[in-house]
PAVEXVO-306207 format. One record per residue (C-alpha): x, y, z. Coordinates in pm, whole numbers. Layout:
N
[[X,Y,Z]]
...
END
This chain:
75
[[11217,9199,4141]]
[[11152,8892,4028]]
[[10808,8687,4208]]
[[11064,8482,4271]]
[[11286,8657,4476]]
[[10985,8876,4648]]
[[10883,8498,4726]]
[[11222,8408,4889]]
[[11170,8751,5077]]
[[10863,8691,5276]]
[[10980,8334,5360]]
[[11286,8492,5460]]
[[11146,8793,5748]]
[[10848,8549,5810]]
[[11131,8276,5987]]
[[11315,8563,6079]]
[[10945,8665,6258]]
[[10901,8316,6351]]
[[11203,8268,6512]]
[[11259,8579,6731]]
[[10921,8491,6820]]
[[10999,8158,6974]]
[[11275,8269,7148]]
[[11050,8548,7321]]
[[10777,8270,7420]]
[[11082,7978,7586]]
[[11284,8268,7776]]
[[11175,8171,8173]]
[[10991,8412,8341]]
[[11290,8643,8600]]
[[11326,8569,8935]]
[[11126,8756,9248]]
[[11431,8956,9473]]
[[11532,8811,9656]]
[[11408,9042,9903]]
[[11034,8805,9905]]
[[11293,8477,9966]]
[[11157,8395,10319]]
[[11422,8435,10563]]
[[11671,8095,10674]]
[[11775,8081,11103]]
[[12022,7922,11245]]
[[11973,7600,11354]]
[[11946,7530,11783]]
[[11617,7648,12036]]
[[11732,8044,12080]]
[[11744,8068,11727]]
[[11325,8022,11700]]
[[11056,8262,11717]]
[[10814,8029,11966]]
[[11062,7710,12061]]
[[10922,7452,12246]]
[[10939,7435,12623]]
[[11168,7002,12585]]
[[11417,7060,12368]]
[[11655,6772,12415]]
[[11919,6646,12197]]
[[11767,6507,11915]]
[[11579,6754,11914]]
[[11903,6962,11857]]
[[12026,6724,11601]]
[[11670,6679,11386]]
[[11666,7082,11394]]
[[12094,7089,11248]]
[[12018,6834,11028]]
[[11708,6955,10855]]
[[11680,6982,10533]]
[[11877,6792,10467]]
[[11845,6421,10328]]
[[12053,6224,10590]]
[[11922,6182,10953]]
[[12167,6282,11254]]
[[12408,6028,11225]]
[[12454,5841,11573]]
[[12164,5620,11585]]
END
C-alpha cells in the first residue's frame, strides 16, 4: 500500500467518524414520559380542585377559552 492510499483511507475514516459524532450530538433529547406531563382538566367550575365562590357566565366562558388565543365571541 502506498503512502498516498494510506493518507486517503485515514482521511476517509476520520470523515466517517466526524459525521457519526456530529449526528449523535445533533439529535434532540428524548421526550419525557407522558406520566410526567400535567393533567389537563375539563373546563368548568365543577372540575376545579379549589373552585371560587363567585362564578358567572363570563368566568365560565373565559375558563372554556383558556389557553386559546381567541377570547369568547360575545363581547
